Steps between C-alpha positions, in 0.01 A plus 500: 500500500193704587702818454589394146130461415421837651786654302373342175150626579631851550705477180184391316299796628777748422554357151130493410455859617807620310409306185146630488578862592855631462623276218174543313605859437866409437436283196780476244370427148181361650681268741534503875708274724355192662620538858332180616680302232833648611431394861406148383815465287735632768339288771534194279867585445559522876268223627457250215235363266236398753500840668502675163205297372297542820565874519433537128166326530393701806608836360350413162160387630468806725600724208245327276223547753585865566604624154478222247290459192565127471476327837784251532728636227739679734483214750604248235770710338656627822494150652680345201745791484576475873556128468736537205694790655549288811737281304750788507537462879855388566603551138524879514691688766205698638706776665614635165319788329466297180300221669179697561526663159545165324226334704253783439574515128470125444200471733317785329567350158379155613190653662424703188550204270268278704243781520513547124454127439201478733338812352568378145344161575198676653459696175560849635615626159825644632774546239849373565657824375316723744545257787873454440555878506304536824680199649841642415422827679367312804816286508712815497287671766492193729874449465575850626256485789612151605832635627323733744254235617776240535698741714197542732402132506844352536786695648824363354687268734831658408597857426605427140166543323680539167692175534618323187381160631151503352427169332570168664402255230 
């Protein structure tokens, strides 16, 4: 249990450093991936809603304190996203390559939608056209990177990573 917390702490440090240095220079159409969000979504997929919400809140609040403009925005949005993505646990075969891609895409869209709503309510003056374009590029970026992170976080239990048994509705 302690090792899991240490591992999440190390993942947080690595992700924050990469997000604020390497991926800052690798922007695609003004967008960069949200590595912390990918970790939250994939952890929620593997461990459930409670773990996803707790990890989302912790990663979000630390991100807000270190890099954020609005304290609490990332904590709220990542917590809700982690909680919602936790409902996929047991419904998606997590050893398949499609599972992390689907989870990252849906989680990024949910996170972006909640962020837009909160910023709109706060009167930030953000336009839905600009935000939807940026969100679509982040969804694409996160979806691609999620496969790599999923492979490092969760080694498949079987050798058939491209199995056809993906959804277990």
